[in-house]
Biopython code that builds the backbone (N, CA, C, O; Angstrom):
import numpy as np
from Bio.PDB.StructureBuilder import StructureBuilder

atoms = [
    (1, "UNK", "N", (1.278, 26.212, 78.261)),
    (1, "UNK", "CA", (0.504, 25.017, 78.570)),
    (1, "UNK", "C", (0.213, 24.954, 80.071)),
    (1, "UNK", "O", (-0.912, 24.676, 80.484)),
    (2, "UNK", "N", (1.230, 25.214, 80.867)),
    (2, "UNK", "CA", (1.032, 25.156, 82.316)),
    (2, "UNK", "C", (-0.021, 26.166, 82.755)),
    (2, "UNK", "O", (-0.843, 25.879, 83.625)),
    (3, "UNK", "N", (0.010, 27.344, 82.153)),
    (3, "UNK", "CA", (-0.949, 28.374, 82.542)),
    (3, "UNK", "C", (-2.373, 27.904, 82.268)),
    (3, "UNK", "O", (-3.269, 28.097, 83.091)),
    (4, "UNK", "N", (-2.573, 27.292, 81.117)),
    (4, "UNK", "CA", (-3.911, 26.826, 80.769)),
    (4, "UNK", "C", (-4.383, 25.763, 81.749)),
    (4, "UNK", "O", (-5.525, 25.790, 82.206)),
    (5, "UNK", "N", (-3.501, 24.834, 82.067)),
    (5, "UNK", "CA", (-3.870, 23.774, 83.010)),
    (5, "UNK", "C", (-4.229, 24.376, 84.354)),
    (5, "UNK", "O", (-5.227, 23.997, 84.967)),
    (6, "UNK", "N", (-3.415, 25.313, 84.811)),
    (6, "UNK", "CA", (-3.672, 25.954, 86.108)),
    (6, "UNK", "C", (-5.028, 26.653, 86.069)),
    (6, "UNK", "O", (-5.815, 26.547, 87.009)),
    (7, "UNK", "N", (-5.296, 27.367, 84.979)),
    (7, "UNK", "CA", (-6.559, 28.089, 84.874)),
    (7, "UNK", "C", (-7.734, 27.116, 84.913)),
    (7, "UNK", "O", (-8.744, 27.371, 85.569)),
    (8, "UNK", "N", (-7.590, 26.004, 84.208)),
    (8, "UNK", "CA", (-8.664, 25.011, 84.167)),
    (8, "UNK", "C", (-8.887, 24.427, 85.549)),
    (8, "UNK", "O", (-10.026, 24.257, 85.985)),
    (9, "UNK", "N", (-7.797, 24.122, 86.235)),
    (9, "UNK", "CA", (-7.904, 23.546, 87.580)),
    (9, "UNK", "C", (-8.619, 24.518, 88.504)),
    (9, "UNK", "O", (-9.488, 24.127, 89.285)),
    (10, "UNK", "N", (-8.249, 25.774, 88.409)),
    (10, "UNK", "CA", (-8.882, 26.781, 89.258)),
    (10, "UNK", "C", (-10.343, 26.940, 88.863)),
    (10, "UNK", "O", (-11.220, 27.035, 89.722)),
    (11, "UNK", "N", (-10.594, 26.967, 87.589)),
    (11, "UNK", "CA", (-11.952, 27.133, 87.108)),
    (11, "UNK", "C", (-12.860, 26.006, 87.591)),
    (11, "UNK", "O", (-14.060, 26.207, 87.779)),
    (12, "UNK", "N", (-12.298, 24.845, 87.788)),
    (12, "UNK", "CA", (-13.088, 23.704, 88.238)),
    (12, "UNK", "C", (-13.728, 23.997, 89.588)),
    (12, "UNK", "O", (-14.852, 23.576, 89.857)),
    (13, "UNK", "N", (-12.996, 24.729, 90.442)),
    (13, "UNK", "CA", (-13.521, 25.054, 91.770)),
    (13, "UNK", "C", (-14.546, 26.189, 91.682)),
    (13, "UNK", "O", (-15.698, 26.020, 92.079)),
    (14, "UNK", "N", (-14.127, 27.328, 91.167)),
    (14, "UNK", "CA", (-15.035, 28.476, 91.027)),
    (14, "UNK", "C", (-14.684, 29.239, 89.759)),
    (14, "UNK", "O", (-13.926, 30.207, 89.825)),
    (15, "UNK", "N", (-15.202, 28.842, 88.627)),
    (15, "UNK", "CA", (-14.857, 29.468, 87.349)),
    (15, "UNK", "C", (-15.359, 30.899, 87.238)),
    (15, "UNK", "O", (-14.679, 31.751, 86.667)),
    (16, "UNK", "N", (-16.539, 31.172, 87.776)),
    (16, "UNK", "CA", (-17.100, 32.519, 87.627)),
    (16, "UNK", "C", (-16.707, 33.411, 88.810)),
    (16, "UNK", "O", (-16.503, 34.613, 88.638)),
    (17, "UNK", "N", (-16.604, 32.843, 89.976)),
    (17, "UNK", "CA", (-16.301, 33.665, 91.158)),
    (17, "UNK", "C", (-14.817, 34.009, 91.233)),
    (17, "UNK", "O", (-14.446, 35.093, 91.683)),
    (18, "UNK", "N", (-13.980, 33.089, 90.796)),
    (18, "UNK", "CA", (-12.538, 33.329, 90.917)),
    (18, "UNK", "C", (-11.915, 33.609, 89.561)),
    (18, "UNK", "O", (-12.323, 33.052, 88.542)),
    (19, "UNK", "N", (-10.924, 34.478, 89.571)),
    (19, "UNK", "CA", (-10.204, 34.785, 88.342)),
    (19, "UNK", "C", (-8.851, 34.100, 88.351)),
    (19, "UNK", "O", (-8.470, 33.478, 89.343)),
    (20, "UNK", "N", (-8.127, 34.211, 87.252)),
    (20, "UNK", "CA", (-6.812, 33.580, 87.180)),
    (20, "UNK", "C", (-5.914, 34.097, 88.299)),
    (20, "UNK", "O", (-5.248, 33.313, 88.975)),
    (21, "UNK", "N", (-5.896, 35.415, 88.494)),
    (21, "UNK", "CA", (-5.042, 36.009, 89.529)),
    (21, "UNK", "C", (-5.566, 35.639, 90.915)),
    (21, "UNK", "O", (-4.796, 35.233, 91.785)),
    (22, "UNK", "N", (-6.869, 35.778, 91.116)),
    (22, "UNK", "CA", (-7.455, 35.474, 92.421)),
    (22, "UNK", "C", (-7.299, 33.993, 92.740)),
    (22, "UNK", "O", (-7.026, 33.614, 93.879)),
    (23, "UNK", "N", (-7.474, 33.177, 91.735)),
    (23, "UNK", "CA", (-7.420, 31.734, 91.965)),
    (23, "UNK", "C", (-6.053, 31.329, 92.504)),
    (23, "UNK", "O", (-5.966, 30.601, 93.493)),
    (24, "UNK", "N", (-5.001, 31.789, 91.869)),
    (24, "UNK", "CA", (-3.660, 31.421, 92.326)),
    (24, "UNK", "C", (-3.438, 31.907, 93.754)),
    (24, "UNK", "O", (-2.589, 31.377, 94.470)),
    (25, "UNK", "N", (-4.199, 32.911, 94.163)),
    (25, "UNK", "CA", (-4.035, 33.423, 95.531)),
    (25, "UNK", "C", (-4.817, 32.549, 96.512)),
    (25, "UNK", "O", (-4.282, 32.132, 97.539)),
    (26, "UNK", "N", (-6.075, 32.274, 96.194)),
    (26, "UNK", "CA", (-6.896, 31.486, 97.119)),
    (26, "UNK", "C", (-6.563, 29.998, 97.025)),
    (26, "UNK", "O", (-6.553, 29.287, 98.030)),
    (27, "UNK", "N", (-6.295, 29.547, 95.815)),
    (27, "UNK", "CA", (-5.998, 28.127, 95.622)),
    (27, "UNK", "C", (-4.651, 27.947, 94.928)),
    (27, "UNK", "O", (-4.608, 27.486, 93.787)),
    (28, "UNK", "N", (-3.564, 28.297, 95.586)),
    (28, "UNK", "CA", (-2.239, 28.184, 94.989)),
    (28, "UNK", "C", (-1.849, 26.723, 94.801)),
    (28, "UNK", "O", (-1.254, 26.362, 93.786)),
    (29, "UNK", "N", (-2.176, 25.900, 95.758)),
    (29, "UNK", "CA", (-1.804, 24.483, 95.681)),
    (29, "UNK", "C", (-2.475, 23.819, 94.485)),
    (29, "UNK", "O", (-1.827, 23.119, 93.708)),
    (30, "UNK", "N", (-3.773, 24.043, 94.346)),
    (30, "UNK", "CA", (-4.519, 23.441, 93.235)),
    (30, "UNK", "C", (-3.988, 23.969, 91.904)),
    (30, "UNK", "O", (-3.762, 23.201, 90.969)),
    (31, "UNK", "N", (-3.793, 25.276, 91.828)),
    (31, "UNK", "CA", (-3.331, 25.869, 90.572)),
    (31, "UNK", "C", (-1.953, 25.338, 90.205)),
    (31, "UNK", "O", (-1.666, 25.107, 89.031)),
    (32, "UNK", "N", (-1.109, 25.145, 91.198)),
    (32, "UNK", "CA", (0.250, 24.684, 90.927)),
    (32, "UNK", "C", (0.261, 23.207, 90.566)),
    (32, "UNK", "O", (0.985, 22.791, 89.661)),
    (33, "UNK", "N", (-0.528, 22.424, 91.259)),
    (33, "UNK", "CA", (-0.526, 20.976, 91.015)),
    (33, "UNK", "C", (-1.295, 20.645, 89.729)),
    (33, "UNK", "O", (-0.883, 19.762, 88.977)),
    (34, "UNK", "N", (-2.388, 21.331, 89.476)),
    (34, "UNK", "CA", (-3.222, 21.069, 88.290)),
    (34, "UNK", "C", (-3.776, 19.643, 88.313)),
    (34, "UNK", "O", (-4.188, 19.125, 87.275)),
    (35, "UNK", "N", (-3.790, 19.012, 89.474)),
    (35, "UNK", "CA", (-4.315, 17.650, 89.544)),
    (35, "UNK", "C", (-5.824, 17.657, 89.297)),
    (35, "UNK", "O", (-6.374, 16.698, 88.756)),
    (36, "UNK", "N", (-6.492, 18.751, 89.697)),
    (36, "UNK", "CA", (-7.932, 18.850, 89.482)),
    (36, "UNK", "C", (-8.250, 18.902, 87.991)),
    (36, "UNK", "O", (-9.225, 18.309, 87.530)),
    (37, "UNK", "N", (-7.427, 19.606, 87.262)),
    (37, "UNK", "CA", (-7.656, 19.752, 85.821)),
    (37, "UNK", "C", (-7.608, 18.381, 85.151)),
    (37, "UNK", "O", (-8.448, 18.071, 84.307)),
    (38, "UNK", "N", (-6.644, 17.578, 85.519)),
    (38, "UNK", "CA", (-6.516, 16.252, 84.919)),
    (38, "UNK", "C", (-7.750, 15.409, 85.246)),
    (38, "UNK", "O", (-8.281, 14.713, 84.381)),
    (39, "UNK", "N", (-8.196, 15.476, 86.490)),
    (39, "UNK", "CA", (-9.373, 14.706, 86.882)),
    (39, "UNK", "C", (-10.603, 15.199, 86.126)),
    (39, "UNK", "O", (-11.440, 14.405, 85.697)),
    (40, "UNK", "N", (-10.701, 16.512, 85.969)),
    (40, "UNK", "CA", (-11.849, 17.085, 85.268)),
    (40, "UNK", "C", (-11.893, 16.590, 83.824)),
    (40, "UNK", "O", (-12.963, 16.275, 83.304)),
    (41, "UNK", "N", (-10.741, 16.525, 83.188)),
    (41, "UNK", "CA", (-10.681, 16.086, 81.790)),
    (41, "UNK", "C", (-11.262, 14.675, 81.663)),
    (41, "UNK", "O", (-12.002, 14.384, 80.723)),
    (42, "UNK", "N", (-10.927, 13.819, 82.596)),
    (42, "UNK", "CA", (-11.432, 12.443, 82.520)),
    (42, "UNK", "C", (-12.928, 12.413, 82.830)),
    (42, "UNK", "O", (-13.685, 11.682, 82.190)),
    (43, "UNK", "N", (-13.347, 13.202, 83.804)),
    (43, "UNK", "CA", (-14.762, 13.226, 84.167)),
    (43, "UNK", "C", (-15.606, 13.785, 83.022)),
    (43, "UNK", "O", (-16.680, 13.272, 82.709)),
    (44, "UNK", "N", (-15.097, 14.835, 82.417)),
    (44, "UNK", "CA", (-15.857, 15.435, 81.317)),
    (44, "UNK", "C", (-15.667, 14.566, 80.097)),
    (44, "UNK", "O", (-16.212, 14.865, 79.035)),
]
sb = StructureBuilder()
sb.init_structure("model")
sb.init_model(0)
sb.init_chain("A")
sb.init_seg("    ")
for serial, (resi, resn, name, xyz) in enumerate(atoms, 1):
    if name == "N":
        sb.init_residue(resn, " ", resi, " ")
    sb.init_atom(name, np.array(xyz, "f"), 0.0, 1.0, " ", f" {name:<3s}", serial, name[0])
structure = sb.get_structure()
């Protein structure tokens, strides 16, 4: 579950440009917090 949330959070920033591995590298804070994913769910 955590992995999916992290992926979604990262995808919110750059879904096509960044990958799961790259995302955790460039955006470790976002991927770890997954706060973006939660916000995206409400927005969508």
